[in-house]
N, C-alpha and C positions, 0 to 999 in steps of 0.2 A: 462418567468415563465414556469416551467414545471408542469402540473397538476398532482395530484394524481391519479393513475390508479390501477385497479386490473388485475390480471392474466386473460388471456382469459378463458371464460367458456368452460366446455366440450360441444363439439358440435359447437363452433365458427369456423371462417375460418380457414380451414386448417384440421379440424377434420372430421372423416367420420360420426359419429352418430349425427342425428338431435337433437336438444335441445328441451326438453320438457318445455313448458312455457304456457301462457294464453293470451287470446285476449285483446287488449287494450281498448275496448269499454265499453259495458254495464255491469251491476252487476251480470250478470250470470258468468262473467269470464271464458268463455268456455276454455277448455284445447285445446292445439294445439301443433304442433311440427314445428320447423322452421329449414331448411336445407339451408346452403349457395349455392347461384348460381354461375356461372362463374363470374370471376373478372370483365370481360368487359360488364356483363349484366346491364341493367339499373335499376334493382332491387336488392338488395344484398342477399335477402333470399326469399325462397318460402315456403308457408304454407302447411304442411301436417296434416291429421287427427290424433287425439290422441283418439281412442275409449275407452281407459281404464279409462279416466277421468269421474267420475260418473255423473257430472251435465248435460253436453251435449252429453256424449257418442259418440263422434266423429262429431256430426252435427256442422256446423257452417253456419252463415248467410253470405250474400254478403260482408258486412263491415268486418267481420273477415278474410274471404278469401283474400280480396284485401288490408288488412292493410299493408303490406310491401311496397306498393306503396308510403306510406309517408316517407319512409326511402331513397328514391331516391334523389340524390344530387340536381337536378333541382327543387325539390319541397320544400325543407327545407332550414331553415336558418343555414349557416355553419361559420359564423363569427359575433362577436358583431357588433352593429350599434350604432352610437351616433348622436346627433343633437348638432351642435356648438353654435346655438342660437335659440330663439324662433321664429318660421316661417321658419328656415332654413331646409335644406335637412338632411336626415339621411345619414351617410357615414360609410364605414367600419372602424373598430378599432381593437387594439389588446385588449386582455383580461385585461391586467394591466391598460390600459388607460380607459377602460370601467368601471372597478371595482373601481378605484380611483375616477372616476366622481361619481359614486353611492355613495360611502362612504362619499365623501366631501359633496355631496347634502344632504344626510341624516343627517349628523353632523350639517350642517348649519341650517336646518329646526329644529332640536332638541334643538340647542342653542338659536334659535330665538323665537321659539314658545312653546317649551316644548316637552315632550317625546311623548304625545298623539297626536301631529301634525303629527306624522308618522304613517301611516296605512299599513296593509298587507291584501291582498286579495287572498286567496288560492283557491283550486279546489278539487272536488270530484273524480277527475281522478288521483290525486298524489298518490304515495305509501303511506303505513303506515309510513314508515321511513321519507319521505319528509313532510308528515303532521305534524309528530311528531316534526320533526327538525325545521320546519317553526314556529310552535307555540313556541318552546323554543326560537328560535331566536328572536321573537317578544318580549317576556317577559324578557329574560335575556340580551340580546345585545341591542335592542331598548328601552326596558322598556315601551312599549306601551301596553295600554289596547285595542287598535283598530286593532283587527285581526278577520276576519271572512271569510267565503268562500261561494263559489256558491251553495254548498250543502244546505244552507239555503233556496234556491229557489226550492229545490226538495223534501226532506223527512222530513222537520223539523216539520211539523204538525202531521204526523204519529208518529214521534219520541216522541213528547210532549204528545200525546194521549196514547201512549204504557206506558210511564213512569208513566202517572197519573193513568192509570188503573192497570197495572201489577207490577209497582216499577222498570221497566227495559225495556229498548228499545233495541231490535234486529230485524231487518226487519222482518225476517221469525223465529219464535220460534221453527220451525221444518224444517227438510230437504225437498227440492222440491220433493223427491222421495216419500213422504207421500201423495202428492195431488191427485194421481190417486186411493187412497184407500178411500177417503172421500165419504160420501153419497151424499151431496149437497154442491156446491161451488158457492158463490155469488162473481163475479169478478166485482168491482166498479171502473169505470173510468180508465180502463186499456185496452191497445190493444197489447198485447204480439205478435200477428202475425207480427206486424210492429216493434216494440220496442225491443223485444228479442225472435226472431223466433225459435231458438232452445228450448224454453220453452213451445212451443205450443203442442208439444208432450205429456206433462204431462196432459193437459186438454183433449186431445183426448183420452188418456188411461183411464182418469176418466170416459168418457162417455162409452167407450168400456167396463169397468168394471161394468156398470149398474149405475153409478152415474149421477147426473143432474148438468148442468152447467147453471146458470142465469148470464146474462152479463147486467150491467148498464152502459149506454152511450147514450148521445143525438145523436150519429152518429151510422149508421150501418156499423161498421167496419169490416174488415176480421175476426176479433175475434168474434164479434157479430154474424157473420153468422154462427158460429160453435155452437151457444147456443141452448139449449132446450127452453129458454125464454129470450126474450130481452126486458128489460125496458128502456124507452127513456125519462127521465126527462128533463125539462128545465135546461139549466146551472144555478148553484147556488141553487139548491133545493134538493141535495142529503141528507142533513140533514133532511129535512121534510119526505123523502122517507124512511130512516132508521127508523125515529120514527113511520111512518105509518105501516111499517111491524112489529115492535115491539108491537104496539097496537094490531095488529090482531093475533100475537102469544099469547098475554095475553088473548085476548077475546075469542079465540079458545081453551083455556085450554092446550097450548102446552109448557108452562113454566116447566122447570126441577126444581121443588121446592126443591127437597133434595140437589141439587147442590148449588142452590142460598142460601139456609140456611147454608150450610157446608162451602162454599168457597167463598163467596162475601159479600160484604157490600154496603149499599145504594140502594137497590132494591126499597123500598117502594116510595122514592122520584122519581126514574126512572119511576116507574109504573104510577105514577100521571102525570108525564109530558107527557108520551106516550099515556094515555087515552085522552088527549086533542088534539090528532092528529088522529082523526077519519078518515075513508076512503074516505068519500066525501070532506072533507076539504084538504086531502092530494092530491087527484086528482086535485082540484082546483090549489093548489100550484105547483105542479110537472107537471101536464099534463099526468101522467101516470094513465090509466083507472082503476077503482076499481076492475074489474074482474081479472086484471093482478096482482094487489096488493095481492089480496086474493090467487091467484095461487101461487106466490112467496112465501107468508108466509107459506102456507100448505107444499109446497115443502120443505122448509128449516126446518120448525118446526117439521115435521114428519120424516125427515131423522135420521137414526141412529147416524150419525155424520155428521158435517158440518163445513165449513170453509168460512170465508169471507177475500178476499183480496183486498186491495185497492191500487191505484196508484195515479197519479198527479191529476186525474179527480175531486175527492172529496176533495184533500189535499190543492190544490193551491188556497185558498180561504181566506178572512178575518174571517171566521168561520171554518177554516180547522180542528183545533184541536177538537172542539165540534162535527163536522161532523164525524171525525173518531171515536171519543167517542161513538157516537150513534150507529155506526156499531158494536163496541166493545160490546156495551149493548145488542144487539141482540144476540151476540154469548153468552154472560154471562147467559142471561135469558133462553137461550136453553141448557145450560150445555156444550156448544162447546168451552171449553178452558180448558187447564191444562189436557188433555188426548190425546192419540194418535188418529191421523187422524182427529183432530178437532182443531179449534182455529181461531184467527185473525192474519193476517200478512200483511206487507207492501211490495210490489214489488219495491225494491229500484232501482233508475234508473241509477246513473252514475257508472263507473267502481269500484271505492272505496268509493262509498257514504256512506256505513256502516262504514269501518274503518276511513274514513275522519273525521267523526263526533266524533270519539271515543278518539282521541289522541291529542287535543290541538289546532287545527286550527279553533275552534268556539269560539265566543267571550266570552262565559260564562263557558268554560270548560277547565279542565286540562286532561293529559293522564289517560286512564282507565276509561273514562267517568265520571270523578270526577268534581263536582261543584267548580268553582274557588273561590267562596265565602266561602267555608267550610274550617275552620281553620285547621282541621286534614288533608285534602286534600292538602292544601297548604304547610303544614309542610312535609308530605310524599315527594312531588314532588320536593319541594326545597332542601331536603336532597339529592335526587338522583342528582339533577343538582348542588349541591355544592353551594348553595346560601342561603342568609337569606330569610325566607318566607315573612318578611315585605317588602321585595324589590319587590315582584311580584305584578304587577298591578291587580286591580279588574276587573269586567266584563266590556267589552267595548260595542260598538254599533253593532247592528246586520247588515247584509250584506246591505239592502237597506238604513238604516240609515246612514251606514258608507259611502256609495256612494253619497247619498244625500247631506251629509255634506262637500264633498270635496272642498277644496279652500275656504270655509267660515271661518270666524274668529274663530269660536269654533270647526271647523272641521280639518280633516286631510289636511296638505299642500304637503305631499309627500306621494307616494303610491307605494308599491312593489306588483306586480301582478304576481302569478304563476299559470300557468294552468287554465286559466279563460279567458273569452271573454266578459266581461260585455257590451261592445258597442252593442253587438247583443242580449245577453241573458237576461239583466236587464230589469225589467218593466219600463214604461215610459222611454224608451232607449234614446231618444232624449235629455231628460233632464239629464240623467246620462253622455251622451257624453259630454254636455255642461260643467257639473261639472268636468270631467276628464281634459278638456282644461284649467281650472282654476288652476290646481296643479302648484306648484313650480317645483316638480320633479315627474315624472311618469316613472317607471322602470317595463318593462315587460320580464318575462322569459318564452320563448315558443319555440316549435318546428317549427313554421311557422310565417309568418307575419301577424297575424291576425288583424282584424279591430282595437282592442285595441292597439296592437304592433304598427300600423301606427301612433298613436297619441303620442308615447312614446318619452322621452328625451333619454333613453338608452334601447336597446333591447338586451337580452342575450339568445344566441341560446343554448338549452339544450337538452340532451340525452334523448331518449325515451325507451318505453317497451322493445325492443329487443336488447338494447345496455346497459343494467344495470340490476343488481339484485335487488330484493325488493318484498315486500310482499303487498297483498291486501286483503280485507275481502269481500267476496261476499254476495249477499242478504241473504243467508242462515246463515250468521255468521261463515262461513268456512274460515279460514285464509289459503291462498294459496301462492304459490311462483312463481314470474316470474323470469326466468334465463336469463342471457345475452347470446346471441346467436352470437354476433359480436361487434366489436369495433365501436364507434362512429366516424364519419368523423374527420379529423384534423380540429381544430378550435371549436368542439362542446364539452361542458362540462356538467356534471351532476349537479343537484340543489344541492345536498349534498356537493359536492365540493365547489360551488360558495357560498353558505352560510357560509362555514367554512373560505373562503377567505374574505368575507365581515366582518365576525366576528372579524377576526384578525386585519382588517383595523380599525375597530371600538374599538379596546382595548381589545377584549376577545380571548386569545391565545388558550385556551383549550375548549374541550367540543363539537366540531362540526367536527367529523371525516367524511372523505369521503366514507368510507367503509360501505355498506349498513348493513351487517351483524353485525357490531359493534354498529351501530345506533339502530338496532332491539333489541340487548341484553340490551341495556339501556331502551328501551321502554318497555321491559319485566319487569324490576325492577320498572320503573315508574308506570306501570299499576297494579302491584301486589297489591291485596286487593280492587282494584276497581270493580266497575260493570263489565267493559269490561277487565277481568283479563286474560292477555296473558302470565303470569309468566312461565307457564309449556310448552310453544310452542317454538320451536327452528326451524331453517331453515332444519336442518337434519330430524327432526321429521314430518315436513310438507312435505318434499319429500317422505319419507317412507309411509305416511299415505294418500297421495292425499288430503291434507289439514287437519286442525284441528279446531274443532268448540270451539269457546270461550263461556263461561268461561272455562279456563283451569288453575287452580291456581299452579299446581307443575307438574313436569315431569312425576310423576307416575299416574296423573289423566288422564282419557280417553278422556277428551273434552265432550262438552254437545251438542249433536245433537238436543235434545228436551228439551226446558225449561218448567217450571212450573208443571212438572207431579205431584210432591208432594206438593209443595206450590208455591204461587206467591212471588215475591221479595219485597213486601210490609213488613212493620214492623210486622203486624199481620199475614202475610201470605195469606191474602184474596184479591181478586181483588175487584176494586172499580168501581161501576157504574159511569157513567158521568152525567146522568140526565140532559143533555142539552136540550134547547128547540129551535125551529126554529126561524130564523130571516131572514130578507132580506140580499141580498148581498150588498157589499159595494157601488155598483151603479147599479141601475136597469133601464131597457129601459123606455124612456118618448116620448114624441111627437117629439122632436128634434132628439133624438137617439133612434129609436124604435125598434132595433134588439139586440140580444146578440151576442157578439163575444166569441167564444172558440178557443184555440190554442193547438197545439199538435205536433206530430212527423209523419214523413213518413218513409217508409222502408229503402230507401237507404241513408238517411242522419242521422246525429247524433248531437245532442246538437246545439251549435251555427254554426256548419258547417265548422268551421275554418279548420278542417282536411278533412273531407269527401267531401267538395266542391272542394278539390285539387285532387281527385281520379277520373280519367276518367271514369271508369266503373260505379262509383256511381253517378256522375254528369250527365252521359248520361241517368241513369235511373230516375233521378229527377232533372232536370236542373234549376228549378227556383220555386218561390213561386207561390201560387194561392189562390183563394177565392172560397171556396166551399159553393154553395148556392141552395136552393131548386127550382125546376122549377116554383113553383108558384110565388115565390119572383122574379126570373128572369123575368118571363112574365110581372108581375107588374112593374118591372124596364125598360123593353124593352131591356133586355141583353140577348145576346146569348153566347153559349159555346165559350171559348177562347177570348172573348172581354175584353178589359182592363176595370177594374172598380177600383174605389177607395173606400176604407174603412176608416171612419173618426170617431175619438173618441174626447173626450174633451181634449186629450193630443196630438193627432197627426193624421197623414194620412199615409196610405200605398196603393201602387198601385200594382196590379198583375192581370193576366188573370183570367176570371171567370171559374169555373169548376161547371156546372150544374149537379145537382145529387139528386136524391131522398133519398139518403143515409142521408142527413141532415134534422133536423127539419125545418119547414118553417119560424119559428121565430129566427132562429139561423144561423150564418156564422161561417165558420172555416177557419183558416190559420195556416200553419205550421210555425214555428218559426225559421227556420234554415239559413235564409238569411238576409243580411243587408238592409239598405235602397236602393232603394226605396219600396221594398217589405217586409220591416221588420214589422212583426207583433208585437213585442214589442214596437214600436213606439205608439201603440194603448193602451196597457195594463195598468191596474189600480195598483199603487203601495199601495193600502189600505192593512194594515198590520193586521194579526191576532194578537190578544193582548197577546197570550201565546207564539206562536212558531215564531212571527215576520215574517211569510211567507206572501209574497205579493199576491194579488189576481190575478194570471195569468189567471185563467180559466173562467172568465166571465167579460165582462164590456159592457157598452152600446155603440152602433155605429149605423151609417147609412151607406148605400151603395150608390155610385153615378157612373153613366156612366163617362168614361173619353173620352171626345170627341176630344181633343187635345192631342197628345203624345210628344209635343215639350218639355214641362216642366216635364213630368212623364216619366221616363224609366221604363219599366216593368221587373221585375225579376232581374238578375243580381247577379255577383259575389261579388261586394264589391264597393261602391262609396263613403264610408264615408272619407271625406277630412282629410288629416293629417294636423298637426299643421303648416306644411309647405311643400314644394315639397319633393317628395321622389324619389331618384335615383334608379329606379327598378333594376340596376345591383347589388345592394347591397342585394337583396332578395334571394340569392343563387343560 
């Protein structure tokens, strides 16, 4: 079989000019240039700065600079792998054999159990074209409702709160360039110094311009060290903190009454809720001293303009939507929304976390950020796809619910995974791993042999960022263009091509082209008139303008860098107060599990680590997991720095070296989540779900810490020890 290919991009092998493109990692989508290296070199391209791109202005972090290491032949998969029998080894196979096996397996499961017995699990790193085509494949070819993606684990609570308050969700309703010009910025549960380092300059410039930076985080991170004021609440209490600040703003007469009257609704109810969260009560709940609460309220309430930016810290909770809503209420009460240099925003995490949730790989959405339950939306998208709207499935299960149901009588019996590694990244990960083992068929498309791929029946090696064209949408809502700089290795194919091949094998001959620009042109039509309207955006225009902000409904439209300046996207044009009240986390510490666990990232690793743990430079900087604990807690346990400790929750156990640090609260321990077992933080985390966003509660659970006296059974740290369904011939790993 000869796969569909496209002509080499300008700047590909043999061309003199470097290719302008973007980093494959976080939602900044930093601009960079790629220049081919010598043919005999270990890495096919080198990274050059791209100072003209306005988001990062040439700056890159270590992950971006070292990204080409993932393209080396010895690192990545270069041929499909199949498993002959359950418990057997993975072996190399051709594409025809691998895809025939996948198609036959999917067909068998559908015939035996029904269309919804096939599930699809996508990723927030997929391009807009891949996310769109994956959603179309699930609904048109498979006919399944059960498609969701790992972005449900990242931005879903902020997205739900944004839509509830403003009628529209875009991570930042303003460009990052506005940040240095605000008067006071509250950064809640975010550590951009480690998670998106090139963005840190915006916060430094804010302070250089005379603005104030307040950081809310239980840990004294490198970002918190830059702050004028650092508030350190107990994990799970951000909602009470936001309500306490709103109480003080109201009590101190700092409400913008004219703005509230003209542009909002629901204030009186929000006021009543806030007044029940007086300072002493909030101090008892959060652990933040009253004097710091008063200082923060004065700084924010008296500033000429203010912003609140949240990240996973307040969002990854069973009350994340309400928590973000309370921070939005603080912005609305002070008039800090719908005007320049002011507002609420979410620091989106994954590279295409914004676009990934807009175009159809989420269980309840169709392209253009349309609801799959809306008859008009179904009719519009069905017309673009050339199908009867009645054939489109309804909303399916959210990400954790999909994973939790795998292999059960009423759940998916086959799963196609693209761009995700739930064995490491899902909450209650040991349970999720067990569910994956119960599948009749597991298919994984990935660049590397991730921990999830090691469990698969079929592994499909796919092209990545430097080897294909495609768009992503960064945290500002700026649609940008990644350009192909070189051809993928022989034996590697793109996801668009493989979806087309599977569609044909399953009886759908048309509608799944391999050309990314052709797919994007259809996405534009499908999104037209929706909340996330890309109709006026084209590849040529993106390249000419360094990205285009959506919504952009027609080619003559300039794009929308700043939302809500004239009206909010609600039916009456007014923003809505959330008026949420504080409630406990899904799981609070008790006598058996007396500590909070919170999780997060480190500078040199990314997400589940499937890629960054394969880069020598990054692995040397952060070689394994650790447990950060306060000196008082370490003394009480008799633990010294570097000693192996076990963290135990009701769901599992993780073992890693202790890192004794005063940067953490004495009642809290911290673990990064980039590693598999035995140091897998998500063996511990609580899958309690937010009732609106269906976000699991990653950011807090009850644990205890134990010394590990014998290391015979627990290996500390490590690259990956998740057992496959059977032996793995390591020669097949590329």
